[in-house]
C-alpha positions as YAML, in Angstrom:
chain: A
units: angstrom
residues:
- id: 1
  name: MET
  ca: [34.92, 4.64, 4.78]
- id: 2
  name: ALA
  ca: [31.80, 5.00, 6.93]
- id: 3
  name: PRO
  ca: [28.75, 6.84, 5.57]
- id: 4
  name: PRO
  ca: [28.81, 10.60, 6.20]
- id: 5
  name: ALA
  ca: [26.92, 11.77, 9.27]
- id: 6
  name: ASP
  ca: [25.04, 14.25, 7.07]
- id: 7
  name: PRO
  ca: [24.67, 12.56, 3.67]
- id: 8
  name: LYS
  ca: [23.83, 14.65, 0.64]
- id: 9
  name: ILE
  ca: [22.46, 13.69, -2.77]
- id: 10
  name: THR
  ca: [25.03, 14.95, -5.25]
- id: 11
  name: LEU
  ca: [23.41, 13.64, -8.44]
- id: 12
  name: THR
  ca: [22.62, 15.91, -11.37]
- id: 13
  name: CYS
  ca: [19.06, 15.91, -12.70]
- id: 14
  name: GLY
  ca: [19.00, 13.77, -15.84]
- id: 15
  name: ASN
  ca: [16.02, 15.61, -17.37]
- id: 16
  name: PRO
  ca: [16.30, 19.27, -16.31]
- id: 17
  name: GLY
  ca: [13.31, 21.52, -16.79]
- id: 18
  name: VAL
  ca: [10.81, 18.63, -16.93]
- id: 19
  name: PRO
  ca: [8.85, 18.31, -13.67]
- id: 20
  name: ILE
  ca: [8.21, 14.92, -12.15]
- id: 21
  name: VAL
  ca: [4.46, 14.52, -11.78]
- id: 22
  name: ASN
  ca: [2.10, 12.28, -9.87]
- id: 23
  name: GLY
  ca: [1.27, 9.19, -11.94]
- id: 24
  name: LEU
  ca: [3.05, 8.17, -15.13]
- id: 25
  name: ASN
  ca: [6.23, 9.95, -16.22]
- id: 26
  name: GLY
  ca: [7.19, 8.95, -19.75]
- id: 27
  name: ASN
  ca: [9.75, 9.85, -22.42]
- id: 28
  name: TRP
  ca: [12.38, 10.05, -19.70]
- id: 29
  name: PRO
  ca: [15.97, 10.03, -20.99]
- id: 30
  name: ALA
  ca: [18.50, 7.92, -19.09]
- id: 31
  name: GLY
  ca: [21.56, 6.00, -20.22]
- id: 32
  name: GLY
  ca: [20.82, 6.67, -23.87]
- id: 33
  name: GLN
  ca: [17.36, 5.07, -23.53]
- id: 34
  name: THR
  ca: [13.83, 6.44, -23.17]
- id: 35
  name: ARG
  ca: [12.26, 5.27, -19.92]
- id: 36
  name: GLN
  ca: [9.08, 5.61, -17.92]
- id: 37
  name: PHE
  ca: [8.11, 5.35, -14.26]
- id: 38
  name: TYR
  ca: [5.16, 5.90, -11.95]
- id: 39
  name: VAL
  ca: [5.19, 8.27, -8.97]
- id: 40
  name: ALA
  ca: [2.89, 8.50, -5.97]
- id: 41
  name: PHE
  ca: [3.31, 11.63, -3.85]
- id: 42
  name: PRO
  ca: [2.13, 12.14, -0.27]
- id: 43
  name: THR
  ca: [-0.29, 14.95, 0.47]
- id: 44
  name: ASN
  ca: [2.28, 16.56, 2.76]
- id: 45
  name: MET
  ca: [5.23, 17.48, 0.53]
- id: 46
  name: THR
  ca: [6.93, 19.74, 3.08]
- id: 47
  name: GLY
  ca: [9.92, 17.44, 3.51]
- id: 48
  name: PRO
  ca: [12.52, 16.30, 4.01]
- id: 49
  name: LEU
  ca: [10.92, 13.29, 2.35]
- id: 50
  name: PRO
  ca: [12.03, 9.66, 2.19]
- id: 51
  name: VAL
  ca: [11.90, 7.96, -1.21]
- id: 52
  name: ILE
  ca: [11.00, 4.30, -1.81]
- id: 53
  name: PHE
  ca: [11.82, 2.59, -5.11]
- id: 54
  name: GLN
  ca: [10.06, -0.66, -6.04]
- id: 55
  name: TRP
  ca: [11.30, -2.75, -9.00]
- id: 56
  name: HIS
  ca: [9.07, -5.34, -10.66]
- id: 57
  name: GLY
  ca: [9.98, -8.93, -11.43]
- id: 58
  name: LEU
  ca: [10.54, -10.79, -14.69]
- id: 59
  name: GLY
  ca: [7.61, -10.50, -17.09]
- id: 60
  name: ASP
  ca: [5.77, -7.98, -14.90]
- id: 61
  name: SER
  ca: [5.26, -4.27, -15.45]
- id: 62
  name: ALA
  ca: [5.34, -1.06, -13.45]
- id: 63
  name: SER
  ca: [1.63, -0.51, -14.08]
- id: 64
  name: THR
  ca: [0.76, -3.63, -12.07]
- id: 65
  name: PHE
  ca: [3.63, -3.56, -9.57]
- id: 66
  name: LYS
  ca: [2.99, 0.03, -8.48]
- id: 67
  name: SER
  ca: [0.49, -1.29, -5.92]
- id: 68
  name: PHE
  ca: [3.09, -3.57, -4.26]
- id: 69
  name: ILE
  ca: [3.45, -1.49, -1.09]
- id: 70
  name: GLN
  ca: [0.32, 0.63, -1.45]
- id: 71
  name: ARG
  ca: [-2.10, -2.12, -0.45]
- id: 72
  name: GLY
  ca: [-3.88, -1.93, 2.88]
- id: 73
  name: GLY
  ca: [-3.80, 1.84, 3.24]
- id: 74
  name: VAL
  ca: [-0.04, 2.21, 3.52]
- id: 75
  name: GLY
  ca: [0.63, 4.35, 0.51]
- id: 76
  name: PRO
  ca: [2.54, 7.62, 0.86]
- id: 77
  name: ASP
  ca: [-0.15, 8.94, 3.24]
- id: 78
  name: GLY
  ca: [-0.55, 5.72, 5.23]
- id: 79
  name: ASP
  ca: [1.55, 6.91, 8.19]
- id: 80
  name: PRO
  ca: [1.21, 10.65, 8.87]
- id: 81
  name: SER
  ca: [4.60, 10.63, 10.61]
- id: 82
  name: PHE
  ca: [6.28, 9.03, 7.58]
- id: 83
  name: PRO
  ca: [5.08, 10.57, 4.30]
- id: 84
  name: TYR
  ca: [7.23, 9.33, 1.42]
- id: 85
  name: ILE
  ca: [7.57, 9.47, -2.36]
- id: 86
  name: LEU
  ca: [6.99, 6.12, -4.08]
- id: 87
  name: ILE
  ca: [8.72, 5.42, -7.40]
- id: 88
  name: THR
  ca: [7.88, 2.39, -9.58]
- id: 89
  name: PRO
  ca: [10.18, 2.19, -12.62]
- id: 90
  name: GLN
  ca: [9.41, 0.28, -15.81]
- id: 91
  name: SER
  ca: [12.16, -2.03, -17.04]
- id: 92
  name: LEU
  ca: [13.52, -2.24, -20.56]
- id: 93
  name: GLY
  ca: [12.53, -5.91, -20.59]
- id: 94
  name: LEU
  ca: [16.14, -7.04, -20.99]
- id: 95
  name: THR
  ca: [16.79, -10.72, -21.72]
- id: 96
  name: PRO
  ca: [20.01, -12.77, -21.75]
- id: 97
  name: TYR
  ca: [19.46, -13.54, -25.44]
- id: 98
  name: ARG
  ca: [19.16, -10.01, -26.85]
- id: 99
  name: ALA
  ca: [22.18, -7.77, -27.29]
- id: 100
  name: THR
  ca: [20.16, -4.58, -27.90]
- id: 101
  name: PRO
  ca: [20.24, -2.41, -25.90]
- id: 102
  name: LYS
  ca: [22.18, -5.00, -23.88]
- id: 103
  name: PRO
  ca: [21.69, -8.42, -22.27]
- id: 104
  name: GLY
  ca: [20.06, -8.62, -18.85]
- id: 105
  name: VAL
  ca: [17.25, -10.25, -16.89]
- id: 106
  name: GLU
  ca: [14.47, -7.64, -17.02]
- id: 107
  name: TRP
  ca: [16.94, -5.22, -15.36]
- id: 108
  name: ASP
  ca: [20.63, -4.57, -16.01]
- id: 109
  name: LEU
  ca: [22.10, -6.99, -13.45]
- id: 110
  name: GLN
  ca: [25.61, -7.45, -14.82]
- id: 111
  name: ASP
  ca: [28.13, -4.66, -14.31]
- id: 112
  name: GLY
  ca: [26.85, -2.81, -11.24]
- id: 113
  name: THR
  ca: [29.91, -0.65, -10.66]
- id: 114
  name: GLY
  ca: [28.70, 2.59, -12.20]
- id: 115
  name: ALA
  ca: [25.96, 4.40, -14.10]
- id: 116
  name: ASP
  ca: [28.26, 4.70, -17.11]
- id: 117
  name: LYS
  ca: [28.19, 0.89, -17.38]
- id: 118
  name: ASN
  ca: [24.69, 0.05, -16.21]
- id: 119
  name: LEU
  ca: [21.48, 1.24, -17.89]
- id: 120
  name: ASP
  ca: [19.36, 0.97, -14.76]
- id: 121
  name: LEU
  ca: [21.87, 2.65, -12.46]
- id: 122
  name: ALA
  ca: [21.77, 5.53, -14.95]
- id: 123
  name: PHE
  ca: [17.96, 5.45, -14.75]
- id: 124
  name: PHE
  ca: [18.04, 5.45, -10.92]
- id: 125
  name: GLU
  ca: [20.45, 8.40, -10.85]
- id: 126
  name: SER
  ca: [18.35, 10.34, -13.33]
- id: 127
  name: MET
  ca: [15.13, 9.88, -11.36]
- id: 128
  name: LEU
  ca: [16.70, 10.53, -7.94]
- id: 129
  name: GLY
  ca: [18.71, 13.51, -9.17]
- id: 130
  name: CYS
  ca: [15.60, 15.18, -10.60]
- id: 131
  name: LEU
  ca: [13.53, 14.40, -7.50]
- id: 132
  name: ASN
  ca: [16.26, 16.01, -5.42]
- id: 133
  name: ALA
  ca: [16.27, 19.09, -7.66]
- id: 134
  name: GLN
  ca: [12.50, 19.47, -7.45]
- id: 135
  name: PHE
  ca: [11.70, 18.51, -3.86]
- id: 136
  name: LYS
  ca: [13.28, 18.47, -0.41]
- id: 137
  name: LEU
  ca: [14.41, 14.89, 0.10]
- id: 138
  name: ASP
  ca: [15.87, 13.11, 3.11]
- id: 139
  name: PRO
  ca: [19.16, 11.77, 1.71]
- id: 140
  name: SER
  ca: [19.53, 9.32, 4.60]
- id: 141
  name: ARG
  ca: [16.23, 7.62, 3.78]
- id: 142
  name: ILE
  ca: [16.23, 6.25, 0.24]
- id: 143
  name: TYR
  ca: [14.88, 2.69, 0.23]
- id: 144
  name: THR
  ca: [14.47, -0.07, -2.33]
- id: 145
  name: THR
  ca: [12.40, -3.22, -2.70]
- id: 146
  name: GLY
  ca: [11.35, -5.58, -5.44]
- id: 147
  name: PHE
  ca: [10.51, -9.12, -6.39]
- id: 148
  name: SER
  ca: [12.80, -11.69, -8.04]
- id: 149
  name: ALA
  ca: [14.83, -9.86, -10.70]
- id: 150
  name: GLY
  ca: [13.66, -6.61, -9.08]
- id: 151
  name: SER
  ca: [15.01, -7.84, -5.73]
- id: 152
  name: ILE
  ca: [18.37, -8.69, -7.28]
- id: 153
  name: PHE
  ca: [18.50, -5.17, -8.69]
- id: 154
  name: SER
  ca: [17.60, -3.78, -5.26]
- id: 155
  name: ASP
  ca: [20.58, -5.68, -3.81]
- id: 156
  name: LEU
  ca: [22.76, -4.23, -6.56]
- id: 157
  name: LEU
  ca: [21.52, -0.72, -5.71]
- id: 158
  name: HIS
  ca: [22.39, -1.08, -2.03]
- id: 159
  name: SER
  ca: [25.80, -2.46, -2.98]
- id: 160
  name: HIS
  ca: [26.56, 0.58, -5.16]
- id: 161
  name: TYR
  ca: [24.81, 3.31, -3.13]
- id: 162
  name: PRO
  ca: [25.10, 2.41, 0.57]
- id: 163
  name: GLN
  ca: [25.56, 6.11, 1.32]
- id: 164
  name: TRP
  ca: [21.87, 6.64, 0.45]
- id: 165
  name: ILE
  ca: [20.18, 3.26, 0.83]
- id: 166
  name: PRO
  ca: [20.18, 1.96, 4.43]
- id: 167
  name: ALA
  ca: [17.55, -0.77, 4.07]
- id: 168
  name: VAL
  ca: [16.33, -3.27, 1.47]
- id: 169
  name: TYR
  ca: [13.37, -5.63, 1.35]
- id: 170
  name: GLU
  ca: [14.28, -8.44, -1.02]
- id: 171
  name: ALA
  ca: [11.56, -10.93, -1.96]
- id: 172
  name: SER
  ca: [13.51, -13.78, -3.61]
- id: 173
  name: GLY
  ca: [16.74, -11.92, -4.29]
- id: 174
  name: ALA
  ca: [20.47, -12.65, -4.58]
- id: 175
  name: TRP
  ca: [23.82, -10.94, -4.12]
- id: 176
  name: MET
  ca: [26.21, -11.32, -7.04]
- id: 177
  name: ASN
  ca: [29.06, -9.81, -4.99]
- id: 178
  name: ASP
  ca: [28.89, -12.94, -2.82]
- id: 179
  name: LYS
  ca: [31.07, -15.53, -4.56]
- id: 180
  name: PRO
  ca: [29.12, -18.63, -3.44]
- id: 181
  name: GLU
  ca: [25.89, -17.11, -4.77]
- id: 182
  name: ALA
  ca: [27.50, -15.97, -8.01]
- id: 183
  name: ASP
  ca: [29.09, -19.39, -8.49]
- id: 184
  name: SER
  ca: [25.71, -21.09, -7.99]
- id: 185
  name: LEU
  ca: [24.22, -19.20, -10.93]
- id: 186
  name: ASN
  ca: [23.75, -21.30, -14.08]
- id: 187
  name: THR
  ca: [24.34, -18.83, -16.90]
- id: 188
  name: LEU
  ca: [23.64, -21.54, -19.52]
- id: 189
  name: ASN
  ca: [26.73, -20.25, -21.37]
- id: 190
  name: ILE
  ca: [24.66, -17.28, -22.50]
- id: 191
  name: VAL
  ca: [26.13, -14.56, -20.25]
- id: 192
  name: PRO
  ca: [29.88, -14.58, -19.58]
- id: 193
  name: ARG
  ca: [30.48, -14.99, -15.86]
- id: 194
  name: ASP
  ca: [33.17, -12.32, -15.87]
- id: 195
  name: SER
  ca: [30.56, -9.78, -17.02]
- id: 196
  name: ILE
  ca: [28.79, -10.03, -13.64]
- id: 197
  name: VAL
  ca: [30.67, -7.51, -11.52]
- id: 198
  name: TRP
  ca: [29.23, -5.72, -8.49]
- id: 199
  name: ASP
  ca: [30.80, -3.45, -5.90]
- id: 200
  name: PRO
  ca: [31.74, -5.29, -2.70]
- id: 201
  name: LEU
  ca: [29.77, -4.74, 0.48]
- id: 202
  name: LYS
  ca: [31.88, -2.82, 2.98]
- id: 203
  name: ALA
  ca: [31.30, -3.63, 6.63]
- id: 204
  name: SER
  ca: [31.72, 0.03, 7.56]
- id: 205
  name: ASP
  ca: [28.64, 1.01, 5.54]
- id: 206
  name: GLN
  ca: [26.19, -1.12, 7.56]
- id: 207
  name: GLY
  ca: [22.56, -1.57, 6.53]
- id: 208
  name: ALA
  ca: [19.49, -3.74, 7.15]
- id: 209
  name: ILE
  ca: [18.04, -6.36, 4.81]
- id: 210
  name: ILE
  ca: [14.83, -8.39, 4.87]
- id: 211
  name: VAL
  ca: [15.65, -11.73, 3.22]
- id: 212
  name: SER
  ca: [12.40, -13.38, 2.12]
- id: 213
  name: HIS
  ca: [12.63, -16.81, 0.45]
- id: 214
  name: GLY
  ca: [10.06, -19.42, -0.49]
- id: 215
  name: GLY
  ca: [11.53, -22.88, 0.04]
- id: 216
  name: ALA
  ca: [12.60, -25.60, -2.39]
- id: 217
  name: ASN
  ca: [10.40, -24.34, -5.23]
- id: 218
  name: ASP
  ca: [11.68, -20.77, -5.05]
- id: 219
  name: MET
  ca: [13.71, -20.90, -8.24]
- id: 220
  name: TYR
  ca: [13.87, -19.69, -11.84]
- id: 221
  name: LEU
  ca: [14.07, -22.13, -14.75]
- id: 222
  name: ILE
  ca: [14.77, -21.75, -18.48]
- id: 223
  name: GLY
  ca: [13.77, -24.68, -20.65]
- id: 224
  name: GLY
  ca: [13.46, -26.88, -17.59]
- id: 225
  name: LEU
  ca: [16.99, -26.04, -16.44]
- id: 226
  name: GLN
  ca: [17.51, -24.28, -13.13]
- id: 227
  name: VAL
  ca: [19.18, -20.92, -13.56]
- id: 228
  name: ILE
  ca: [19.00, -19.82, -9.94]
- id: 229
  name: SER
  ca: [17.66, -21.17, -6.66]
- id: 230
  name: PHE
  ca: [16.54, -18.22, -4.57]
- id: 231
  name: GLU
  ca: [16.23, -20.54, -1.58]
- id: 232
  name: ASP
  ca: [19.87, -21.61, -1.89]
- id: 233
  name: CYS
  ca: [20.94, -17.99, -2.43]
- id: 234
  name: ALA
  ca: [19.14, -16.94, 0.76]
- id: 235
  name: GLY
  ca: [21.03, -19.59, 2.71]
- id: 236
  name: MET
  ca: [24.32, -18.28, 1.33]
- id: 237
  name: ALA
  ca: [23.35, -14.61, 1.65]
- id: 238
  name: LEU
  ca: [22.77, -14.71, 5.39]
- id: 239
  name: PRO
  ca: [26.41, -15.46, 6.40]
- id: 240
  name: PHE
  ca: [27.56, -13.06, 3.67]
- id: 241
  name: LEU
  ca: [25.41, -10.26, 5.09]
- id: 242
  name: LYS
  ca: [26.56, -10.99, 8.64]
- id: 243
  name: THR
  ca: [30.23, -10.78, 7.59]
- id: 244
  name: SER
  ca: [29.38, -7.55, 5.75]
- id: 245
  name: HIS
  ca: [27.96, -6.07, 8.99]
- id: 246
  name: ARG
  ca: [24.36, -6.00, 7.77]
- id: 247
  name: THR
  ca: [21.45, -6.63, 10.09]
- id: 248
  name: ALA
  ca: [19.32, -9.30, 8.42]
- id: 249
  name: LEU
  ca: [15.78, -10.56, 8.93]
- id: 250
  name: ASP
  ca: [15.61, -14.16, 7.74]
- id: 251
  name: CYS
  ca: [11.97, -14.61, 6.68]
- id: 252
  name: PRO
  ca: [11.28, -18.03, 5.14]
- id: 253
  name: HIS
  ca: [8.02, -19.34, 3.74]
- id: 254
  name: THR
  ca: [7.07, -22.45, 1.77]
- id: 255
  name: LEU
  ca: [4.97, -21.14, -1.10]
- id: 256
  name: GLY
  ca: [7.68, -21.04, -3.75]
- id: 257
  name: HIS
  ca: [8.56, -18.13, -5.98]
- id: 258
  name: GLN
  ca: [6.40, -15.33, -4.63]
- id: 259
  name: PRO
  ca: [6.66, -12.56, -2.03]
- id: 260
  name: HIS
  ca: [6.29, -13.61, 1.58]
- id: 261
  name: PRO
  ca: [2.56, -14.00, 2.24]
- id: 262
  name: ASN
  ca: [2.82, -12.69, 5.81]
- id: 263
  name: ILE
  ca: [5.01, -9.65, 5.23]
- id: 264
  name: THR
  ca: [2.46, -6.91, 4.72]
- id: 265
  name: PRO
  ca: [3.06, -3.51, 3.13]
- id: 266
  name: ARG
  ca: [2.62, -1.92, 6.55]
- id: 267
  name: MET
  ca: [5.43, -4.08, 7.92]
- id: 268
  name: ILE
  ca: [7.69, -3.07, 5.02]
- id: 269
  name: ILE
  ca: [7.06, 0.62, 5.74]
- id: 270
  name: GLU
  ca: [7.72, 0.09, 9.47]
- id: 271
  name: PHE
  ca: [10.99, -1.64, 8.61]
- id: 272
  name: PHE
  ca: [12.10, 1.21, 6.35]
- id: 273
  name: LYS
  ca: [11.03, 3.84, 8.86]
- id: 274
  name: ALA
  ca: [13.23, 2.22, 11.53]
- id: 275
  name: HIS
  ca: [16.43, 2.56, 9.47]
- id: 276
  name: ALA
  ca: [18.48, 5.55, 8.32]
- id: 277
  name: VAL
  ca: [21.97, 5.90, 6.88]
- id: 278
  name: GLY
  ca: [24.73, 6.06, 9.47]
- id: 279
  name: GLN
  ca: [22.57, 4.72, 12.29]
- id: 280
  name: PRO
  ca: [22.73, 1.15, 13.65]
- id: 281
  name: SER
  ca: [19.56, -0.86, 13.35]
- id: 282
  name: PRO
  ca: [17.35, -0.42, 16.44]
- id: 283
  name: TYR
  ca: [16.61, -4.14, 16.18]
- id: 284
  name: ILE
  ca: [20.15, -4.91, 17.40]
- id: 285
  name: THR
  ca: [19.32, -3.67, 20.90]
- id: 286
  name: SER
  ca: [15.52, -3.89, 20.96]
- id: 287
  name: GLY
  ca: [14.89, -7.05, 18.95]
- id: 288
  name: LEU
  ca: [12.33, -7.50, 16.20]
- id: 289
  name: PRO
  ca: [8.93, -5.81, 16.37]
- id: 290
  name: SER
  ca: [6.21, -8.27, 17.31]
- id: 291
  name: ASP
  ca: [4.73, -8.51, 13.81]
- id: 292
  name: PHE
  ca: [8.11, -9.63, 12.44]
- id: 293
  name: SER
  ca: [9.16, -11.84, 15.35]
- id: 294
  name: SER
  ca: [6.55, -14.50, 14.59]
- id: 295
  name: ILE
  ca: [7.77, -15.08, 11.00]
- id: 296
  name: CYS
  ca: [11.40, -13.91, 10.88]
- id: 297
  name: THR
  ca: [14.65, -14.60, 12.72]
- id: 298
  name: LEU
  ca: [16.95, -11.70, 13.51]
- id: 299
  name: GLN
  ca: [20.59, -11.97, 12.52]
- id: 300
  name: THR
  ca: [22.77, -9.21, 13.93]
- id: 301
  name: PRO
  ca: [26.26, -8.31, 12.69]
...
């Protein structure tokens, strides 16, 4: 089923009566856990407002990652024609070795088929539902980005909520609903493979993805053993995204496991601004903007 022409956020606020404030929001209930997240509001809160979520990588924290797309003057007030709300959640620090509250890799990356099964989908729904109750949001412009484990969770979010999330910037990510990528994962016999279940990407939903990857050294190791090669996953993701009718920007670099050095926060905001739910990517007919065309290759559906 194609996305509705006039999408609506139908989520219930997970913390009714508690206003979301600029800065740190703590003691936030979601999925039976107590969570926290940072918020940056634009000066102009008239709306309808886009929302951008950014999810930190393994071993990082929201307090440091909250500047990821606010550098260079492109925070919520950076583009007067595109004020947005920026949300930076803090993970539960999940690991494959710890059963409480459940195994994961910083984020809950296993069963991505519903908030009743996934702690961080429950967290996302709680935050977005309360934002929607408190402010006038644009339900066709909810975006997500992250690094490493945060990028994988961003891919999971788009897979589960394509009706709200039209565009993703993944910096070293992977799609566990793509069998070749899932099969390439070395779980070290710690996490059962059959516990990794994501919703499939439907071609009718469309979407646009920046795929940033850092060459042969873009990988994650445990005890000297490779768990995942983000470079290999990018190579497998591109045909998967094409088959799934996603517009993809293939943006390689050679500096290993880090965000693309030449994709600036301003470029990320321009990319998000160009995409809305239910609308084909303008890049399909117009090509890449000049700042992307020098470092990325466009792959159309």
